[in-house]
Biotite code that builds the C-alpha atoms (Angstrom):
import biotite.structure as struc

atoms = struc.array([
    struc.Atom([0.000, 0.000, 0.000], chain_id="A", res_id=1, res_name="MET", atom_name="CA", element="C"),
    struc.Atom([1.386, 3.372, -1.011], chain_id="A", res_id=2, res_name="SER", atom_name="CA", element="C"),
    struc.Atom([0.437, 6.477, 0.847], chain_id="A", res_id=3, res_name="ASN", atom_name="CA", element="C"),
    struc.Atom([1.456, 10.033, 1.453], chain_id="A", res_id=4, res_name="SER", atom_name="CA", element="C"),
    struc.Atom([-0.260, 12.634, 3.525], chain_id="A", res_id=5, res_name="ASN", atom_name="CA", element="C"),
    struc.Atom([-3.152, 12.891, 1.044], chain_id="A", res_id=6, res_name="ASN", atom_name="CA", element="C"),
    struc.Atom([-3.272, 9.740, -1.128], chain_id="A", res_id=7, res_name="LEU", atom_name="CA", element="C"),
    struc.Atom([-3.672, 6.184, 0.018], chain_id="A", res_id=8, res_name="GLU", atom_name="CA", element="C"),
    struc.Atom([-3.456, 3.704, -2.843], chain_id="A", res_id=9, res_name="LEU", atom_name="CA", element="C"),
    struc.Atom([-3.664, -0.055, -2.632], chain_id="A", res_id=10, res_name="GLU", atom_name="CA", element="C"),
    struc.Atom([-2.602, -2.007, -5.721], chain_id="A", res_id=11, res_name="VAL", atom_name="CA", element="C"),
    struc.Atom([-3.692, -5.653, -5.890], chain_id="A", res_id=12, res_name="GLN", atom_name="CA", element="C"),
    struc.Atom([-2.038, -7.955, -8.418], chain_id="A", res_id=13, res_name="TYR", atom_name="CA", element="C"),
    struc.Atom([-4.410, -10.834, -9.237], chain_id="A", res_id=14, res_name="ALA", atom_name="CA", element="C"),
    struc.Atom([-2.286, -11.814, -12.259], chain_id="A", res_id=15, res_name="VAL", atom_name="CA", element="C"),
    struc.Atom([1.348, -12.727, -12.657], chain_id="A", res_id=16, res_name="THR", atom_name="CA", element="C"),
    struc.Atom([2.740, -11.362, -15.904], chain_id="A", res_id=17, res_name="LEU", atom_name="CA", element="C"),
    struc.Atom([6.157, -9.924, -16.728], chain_id="A", res_id=18, res_name="PRO", atom_name="CA", element="C"),
    struc.Atom([6.707, -6.170, -16.816], chain_id="A", res_id=19, res_name="ASP", atom_name="CA", element="C"),
    struc.Atom([3.546, -5.056, -15.040], chain_id="A", res_id=20, res_name="LEU", atom_name="CA", element="C"),
    struc.Atom([3.667, -1.488, -13.723], chain_id="A", res_id=21, res_name="PRO", atom_name="CA", element="C"),
    struc.Atom([4.823, -1.140, -10.130], chain_id="A", res_id=22, res_name="THR", atom_name="CA", element="C"),
    struc.Atom([2.946, 0.363, -7.197], chain_id="A", res_id=23, res_name="ASP", atom_name="CA", element="C"),
    struc.Atom([5.126, 3.446, -7.717], chain_id="A", res_id=24, res_name="THR", atom_name="CA", element="C"),
    struc.Atom([4.041, 3.763, -11.365], chain_id="A", res_id=25, res_name="ASP", atom_name="CA", element="C"),
    struc.Atom([0.376, 3.566, -10.404], chain_id="A", res_id=26, res_name="PHE", atom_name="CA", element="C"),
    struc.Atom([0.889, 6.034, -7.561], chain_id="A", res_id=27, res_name="TYR", atom_name="CA", element="C"),
    struc.Atom([2.439, 8.587, -9.939], chain_id="A", res_id=28, res_name="LEU", atom_name="CA", element="C"),
    struc.Atom([-0.333, 8.182, -12.537], chain_id="A", res_id=29, res_name="TRP", atom_name="CA", element="C"),
    struc.Atom([-3.122, 8.362, -9.943], chain_id="A", res_id=30, res_name="VAL", atom_name="CA", element="C"),
    struc.Atom([-1.597, 11.378, -8.196], chain_id="A", res_id=31, res_name="LYS", atom_name="CA", element="C"),
    struc.Atom([-1.314, 13.240, -11.511], chain_id="A", res_id=32, res_name="GLN", atom_name="CA", element="C"),
    struc.Atom([-4.908, 12.408, -12.492], chain_id="A", res_id=33, res_name="ALA", atom_name="CA", element="C"),
    struc.Atom([-6.200, 13.546, -9.105], chain_id="A", res_id=34, res_name="LEU", atom_name="CA", element="C"),
    struc.Atom([-4.434, 16.903, -9.539], chain_id="A", res_id=35, res_name="SER", atom_name="CA", element="C"),
    struc.Atom([-7.233, 18.070, -11.881], chain_id="A", res_id=36, res_name="VAL", atom_name="CA", element="C"),
    struc.Atom([-9.712, 17.935, -8.972], chain_id="A", res_id=37, res_name="LYS", atom_name="CA", element="C"),
    struc.Atom([-7.686, 18.210, -5.752], chain_id="A", res_id=38, res_name="PRO", atom_name="CA", element="C"),
    struc.Atom([-9.039, 16.748, -2.526], chain_id="A", res_id=39, res_name="ARG", atom_name="CA", element="C"),
    struc.Atom([-7.684, 16.890, 0.998], chain_id="A", res_id=40, res_name="HIS", atom_name="CA", element="C"),
    struc.Atom([-7.345, 13.091, 1.212], chain_id="A", res_id=41, res_name="ARG", atom_name="CA", element="C"),
    struc.Atom([-8.088, 10.324, -1.246], chain_id="A", res_id=42, res_name="THR", atom_name="CA", element="C"),
    struc.Atom([-8.192, 6.551, -0.933], chain_id="A", res_id=43, res_name="GLU", atom_name="CA", element="C"),
    struc.Atom([-8.638, 4.067, -3.764], chain_id="A", res_id=44, res_name="LEU", atom_name="CA", element="C"),
    struc.Atom([-7.850, 0.519, -4.788], chain_id="A", res_id=45, res_name="VAL", atom_name="CA", element="C"),
    struc.Atom([-6.500, -0.639, -8.144], chain_id="A", res_id=46, res_name="ILE", atom_name="CA", element="C"),
    struc.Atom([-6.817, -4.336, -8.941], chain_id="A", res_id=47, res_name="ARG", atom_name="CA", element="C"),
    struc.Atom([-4.881, -5.848, -11.852], chain_id="A", res_id=48, res_name="ILE", atom_name="CA", element="C"),
    struc.Atom([-6.967, -8.726, -13.229], chain_id="A", res_id=49, res_name="VAL", atom_name="CA", element="C"),
    struc.Atom([-7.181, -11.257, -16.047], chain_id="A", res_id=50, res_name="ASP", atom_name="CA", element="C"),
    struc.Atom([-9.809, -11.460, -18.797], chain_id="A", res_id=51, res_name="GLU", atom_name="CA", element="C"),
    struc.Atom([-11.997, -13.890, -16.871], chain_id="A", res_id=52, res_name="THR", atom_name="CA", element="C"),
    struc.Atom([-12.306, -11.623, -13.832], chain_id="A", res_id=53, res_name="GLU", atom_name="CA", element="C"),
    struc.Atom([-12.904, -8.442, -15.845], chain_id="A", res_id=54, res_name="ILE", atom_name="CA", element="C"),
    struc.Atom([-15.561, -10.219, -17.958], chain_id="A", res_id=55, res_name="ALA", atom_name="CA", element="C"),
    struc.Atom([-17.362, -11.334, -14.792], chain_id="A", res_id=56, res_name="LEU", atom_name="CA", element="C"),
    struc.Atom([-17.231, -7.808, -13.365], chain_id="A", res_id=57, res_name="LEU", atom_name="CA", element="C"),
    struc.Atom([-18.335, -6.338, -16.685], chain_id="A", res_id=58, res_name="ASN", atom_name="CA", element="C"),
    struc.Atom([-21.338, -8.670, -16.830], chain_id="A", res_id=59, res_name="GLN", atom_name="CA", element="C"),
    struc.Atom([-22.310, -8.214, -13.195], chain_id="A", res_id=60, res_name="GLN", atom_name="CA", element="C"),
    struc.Atom([-21.966, -4.442, -12.936], chain_id="A", res_id=61, res_name="TYR", atom_name="CA", element="C"),
    struc.Atom([-22.212, -3.078, -16.500], chain_id="A", res_id=62, res_name="SER", atom_name="CA", element="C"),
    struc.Atom([-24.468, -5.784, -17.922], chain_id="A", res_id=63, res_name="HIS", atom_name="CA", element="C"),
    struc.Atom([-22.069, -6.120, -20.866], chain_id="A", res_id=64, res_name="LYS", atom_name="CA", element="C"),
    struc.Atom([-20.560, -9.290, -22.263], chain_id="A", res_id=65, res_name="THR", atom_name="CA", element="C"),
    struc.Atom([-16.824, -9.861, -22.604], chain_id="A", res_id=66, res_name="GLY", atom_name="CA", element="C"),
    struc.Atom([-13.644, -8.341, -21.324], chain_id="A", res_id=67, res_name="SER", atom_name="CA", element="C"),
    struc.Atom([-12.675, -4.683, -21.339], chain_id="A", res_id=68, res_name="THR", atom_name="CA", element="C"),
    struc.Atom([-9.552, -2.738, -20.396], chain_id="A", res_id=69, res_name="ASN", atom_name="CA", element="C"),
    struc.Atom([-10.865, -0.883, -17.318], chain_id="A", res_id=70, res_name="VAL", atom_name="CA", element="C"),
    struc.Atom([-13.844, -0.708, -15.015], chain_id="A", res_id=71, res_name="LEU", atom_name="CA", element="C"),
    struc.Atom([-14.262, 1.996, -12.396], chain_id="A", res_id=72, res_name="SER", atom_name="CA", element="C"),
    struc.Atom([-16.458, 1.550, -9.350], chain_id="A", res_id=73, res_name="PHE", atom_name="CA", element="C"),
    struc.Atom([-17.246, 4.828, -7.618], chain_id="A", res_id=74, res_name="SER", atom_name="CA", element="C"),
    struc.Atom([-17.856, 4.784, -3.888], chain_id="A", res_id=75, res_name="PHE", atom_name="CA", element="C"),
    struc.Atom([-20.829, 6.689, -2.573], chain_id="A", res_id=76, res_name="THR", atom_name="CA", element="C"),
    struc.Atom([-20.492, 7.845, 0.993], chain_id="A", res_id=77, res_name="ASN", atom_name="CA", element="C"),
    struc.Atom([-23.087, 6.842, 3.520], chain_id="A", res_id=78, res_name="ILE", atom_name="CA", element="C"),
    struc.Atom([-24.850, 10.038, 4.668], chain_id="A", res_id=79, res_name="PRO", atom_name="CA", element="C"),
    struc.Atom([-23.168, 11.602, 7.717], chain_id="A", res_id=80, res_name="ASN", atom_name="CA", element="C"),
    struc.Atom([-20.287, 9.081, 7.593], chain_id="A", res_id=81, res_name="VAL", atom_name="CA", element="C"),
    struc.Atom([-17.145, 10.798, 6.314], chain_id="A", res_id=82, res_name="PRO", atom_name="CA", element="C"),
    struc.Atom([-14.882, 8.790, 4.017], chain_id="A", res_id=83, res_name="SER", atom_name="CA", element="C"),
    struc.Atom([-11.905, 9.542, 1.785], chain_id="A", res_id=84, res_name="ASP", atom_name="CA", element="C"),
    struc.Atom([-12.560, 6.468, -0.381], chain_id="A", res_id=85, res_name="LEU", atom_name="CA", element="C"),
    struc.Atom([-13.435, 7.373, -3.973], chain_id="A", res_id=86, res_name="ILE", atom_name="CA", element="C"),
    struc.Atom([-13.687, 3.822, -5.309], chain_id="A", res_id=87, res_name="GLY", atom_name="CA", element="C"),
    struc.Atom([-11.997, 0.895, -6.992], chain_id="A", res_id=88, res_name="ASP", atom_name="CA", element="C"),
    struc.Atom([-10.538, 0.387, -10.450], chain_id="A", res_id=89, res_name="ILE", atom_name="CA", element="C"),
    struc.Atom([-10.129, -2.975, -12.169], chain_id="A", res_id=90, res_name="ALA", atom_name="CA", element="C"),
    struc.Atom([-7.503, -3.014, -14.927], chain_id="A", res_id=91, res_name="LEU", atom_name="CA", element="C"),
    struc.Atom([-7.268, -6.008, -17.252], chain_id="A", res_id=92, res_name="CYS", atom_name="CA", element="C"),
    struc.Atom([-3.584, -6.677, -17.930], chain_id="A", res_id=93, res_name="ALA", atom_name="CA", element="C"),
    struc.Atom([-3.981, -8.911, -21.020], chain_id="A", res_id=94, res_name="PRO", atom_name="CA", element="C"),
    struc.Atom([-6.397, -6.487, -22.700], chain_id="A", res_id=95, res_name="VAL", atom_name="CA", element="C"),
    struc.Atom([-4.227, -3.439, -21.982], chain_id="A", res_id=96, res_name="ILE", atom_name="CA", element="C"),
    struc.Atom([-1.107, -5.181, -23.300], chain_id="A", res_id=97, res_name="ILE", atom_name="CA", element="C"),
    struc.Atom([-2.942, -6.399, -26.424], chain_id="A", res_id=98, res_name="LYS", atom_name="CA", element="C"),
    struc.Atom([-4.407, -2.940, -27.121], chain_id="A", res_id=99, res_name="GLU", atom_name="CA", element="C"),
    struc.Atom([-1.004, -1.284, -26.775], chain_id="A", res_id=100, res_name="ALA", atom_name="CA", element="C"),
    struc.Atom([0.480, -3.645, -29.345], chain_id="A", res_id=101, res_name="MET", atom_name="CA", element="C"),
    struc.Atom([-2.461, -3.243, -31.746], chain_id="A", res_id=102, res_name="GLU", atom_name="CA", element="C"),
    struc.Atom([-2.302, 0.565, -31.433], chain_id="A", res_id=103, res_name="GLN", atom_name="CA", element="C"),
    struc.Atom([1.519, 0.716, -31.765], chain_id="A", res_id=104, res_name="ASN", atom_name="CA", element="C"),
    struc.Atom([1.865, 2.351, -28.350], chain_id="A", res_id=105, res_name="LYS", atom_name="CA", element="C"),
    struc.Atom([4.332, 1.579, -25.623], chain_id="A", res_id=106, res_name="THR", atom_name="CA", element="C"),
    struc.Atom([2.748, -0.694, -23.058], chain_id="A", res_id=107, res_name="VAL", atom_name="CA", element="C"),
    struc.Atom([3.613, 1.664, -20.167], chain_id="A", res_id=108, res_name="TYR", atom_name="CA", element="C"),
    struc.Atom([2.088, 4.648, -21.968], chain_id="A", res_id=109, res_name="ALA", atom_name="CA", element="C"),
    struc.Atom([-1.121, 2.669, -22.451], chain_id="A", res_id=110, res_name="HIS", atom_name="CA", element="C"),
    struc.Atom([-1.123, 1.527, -18.799], chain_id="A", res_id=111, res_name="TRP", atom_name="CA", element="C"),
    struc.Atom([-0.756, 5.189, -17.775], chain_id="A", res_id=112, res_name="ALA", atom_name="CA", element="C"),
    struc.Atom([-3.582, 6.257, -20.083], chain_id="A", res_id=113, res_name="HIS", atom_name="CA", element="C"),
    struc.Atom([-6.031, 3.577, -18.978], chain_id="A", res_id=114, res_name="ILE", atom_name="CA", element="C"),
    struc.Atom([-5.214, 4.129, -15.291], chain_id="A", res_id=115, res_name="THR", atom_name="CA", element="C"),
    struc.Atom([-5.781, 7.877, -15.650], chain_id="A", res_id=116, res_name="ILE", atom_name="CA", element="C"),
    struc.Atom([-9.008, 7.187, -17.552], chain_id="A", res_id=117, res_name="HIS", atom_name="CA", element="C"),
    struc.Atom([-10.241, 5.033, -14.661], chain_id="A", res_id=118, res_name="GLY", atom_name="CA", element="C"),
    struc.Atom([-9.340, 7.655, -12.061], chain_id="A", res_id=119, res_name="VAL", atom_name="CA", element="C"),
    struc.Atom([-11.138, 10.393, -13.998], chain_id="A", res_id=120, res_name="LEU", atom_name="CA", element="C"),
    struc.Atom([-14.283, 8.258, -13.912], chain_id="A", res_id=121, res_name="HIS", atom_name="CA", element="C"),
    struc.Atom([-13.950, 7.987, -10.118], chain_id="A", res_id=122, res_name="LEU", atom_name="CA", element="C"),
    struc.Atom([-13.775, 11.753, -9.727], chain_id="A", res_id=123, res_name="ILE", atom_name="CA", element="C"),
    struc.Atom([-16.831, 12.435, -11.830], chain_id="A", res_id=124, res_name="GLY", atom_name="CA", element="C"),
    struc.Atom([-15.841, 12.525, -15.492], chain_id="A", res_id=125, res_name="TYR", atom_name="CA", element="C"),
    struc.Atom([-17.539, 10.442, -18.176], chain_id="A", res_id=126, res_name="ASP", atom_name="CA", element="C"),
    struc.Atom([-17.762, 10.092, -21.942], chain_id="A", res_id=127, res_name="HIS", atom_name="CA", element="C"),
    struc.Atom([-21.500, 9.572, -22.373], chain_id="A", res_id=128, res_name="ASP", atom_name="CA", element="C"),
    struc.Atom([-21.928, 12.484, -24.784], chain_id="A", res_id=129, res_name="THR", atom_name="CA", element="C"),
    struc.Atom([-19.684, 14.067, -27.382], chain_id="A", res_id=130, res_name="GLU", atom_name="CA", element="C"),
    struc.Atom([-19.177, 17.081, -25.120], chain_id="A", res_id=131, res_name="LEU", atom_name="CA", element="C"),
    struc.Atom([-18.217, 15.051, -22.040], chain_id="A", res_id=132, res_name="THR", atom_name="CA", element="C"),
    struc.Atom([-16.079, 12.699, -24.149], chain_id="A", res_id=133, res_name="ALA", atom_name="CA", element="C"),
    struc.Atom([-14.134, 15.667, -25.550], chain_id="A", res_id=134, res_name="ASN", atom_name="CA", element="C"),
    struc.Atom([-13.665, 17.096, -22.059], chain_id="A", res_id=135, res_name="GLU", atom_name="CA", element="C"),
    struc.Atom([-12.428, 13.771, -20.680], chain_id="A", res_id=136, res_name="MET", atom_name="CA", element="C"),
    struc.Atom([-10.105, 13.087, -23.630], chain_id="A", res_id=137, res_name="GLU", atom_name="CA", element="C"),
    struc.Atom([-8.597, 16.575, -23.363], chain_id="A", res_id=138, res_name="ASN", atom_name="CA", element="C"),
    struc.Atom([-7.976, 16.046, -19.655], chain_id="A", res_id=139, res_name="LEU", atom_name="CA", element="C"),
    struc.Atom([-6.325, 12.698, -20.411], chain_id="A", res_id=140, res_name="GLU", atom_name="CA", element="C"),
    struc.Atom([-4.095, 14.360, -23.023], chain_id="A", res_id=141, res_name="ARG", atom_name="CA", element="C"),
    struc.Atom([-3.142, 17.115, -20.560], chain_id="A", res_id=142, res_name="TYR", atom_name="CA", element="C"),
    struc.Atom([-2.330, 14.713, -17.711], chain_id="A", res_id=143, res_name="ILE", atom_name="CA", element="C"),
    struc.Atom([-0.362, 12.359, -19.958], chain_id="A", res_id=144, res_name="LEU", atom_name="CA", element="C"),
    struc.Atom([1.549, 15.297, -21.458], chain_id="A", res_id=145, res_name="TYR", atom_name="CA", element="C"),
    struc.Atom([2.547, 16.379, -17.938], chain_id="A", res_id=146, res_name="GLN", atom_name="CA", element="C"),
    struc.Atom([3.915, 12.864, -17.408], chain_id="A", res_id=147, res_name="LEU", atom_name="CA", element="C"),
    struc.Atom([5.863, 12.952, -20.678], chain_id="A", res_id=148, res_name="GLY", atom_name="CA", element="C"),
    struc.Atom([3.575, 10.667, -22.707], chain_id="A", res_id=149, res_name="TYR", atom_name="CA", element="C"),
    struc.Atom([2.259, 11.278, -26.216], chain_id="A", res_id=150, res_name="ASN", atom_name="CA", element="C"),
    struc.Atom([-1.363, 11.988, -27.118], chain_id="A", res_id=151, res_name="ASP", atom_name="CA", element="C"),
    struc.Atom([-3.097, 8.610, -26.745], chain_id="A", res_id=152, res_name="PRO", atom_name="CA", element="C"),
    struc.Atom([-5.674, 9.500, -29.393], chain_id="A", res_id=153, res_name="TYR", atom_name="CA", element="C"),
    struc.Atom([-3.235, 10.184, -32.232], chain_id="A", res_id=154, res_name="LEU", atom_name="CA", element="C"),
    struc.Atom([-3.226, 7.550, -34.934], chain_id="A", res_id=155, res_name="GLU", atom_name="CA", element="C"),
    struc.Atom([0.237, 6.025, -35.218], chain_id="A", res_id=156, res_name="VAL", atom_name="CA", element="C"),
])
């Protein structure tokens, strides 16, 4: 578990694959994503899963069939019970690695992008309309640029 005075991040590795990002990588990406909507304290969990687990989660919570790269589960506070928890993110390692190769991106750049995408969902951003999709994509570009990564939406 990584934490500082304002971010507590737990990374769970439910898969064993070579070259997965480290807790430190995730911490950096999450911290940068959270900078667009600062909070006093933030807690979240990232779980790295396989295609079977993400497909089960996708079916159960999104009512969609098959695997996906990321699912975000926002936490709603119980009234009058303070909490710093914003939610959980499930990241599917095989899908992220496959997408990076298909899109001619570095795997770490794609991990960063998908992690940031998941965090933005937890703090209230979505891509349900063209307007909100543009806003979210521009934020992703900005955050990734600050981290030294290329625009994830450019065709390579």
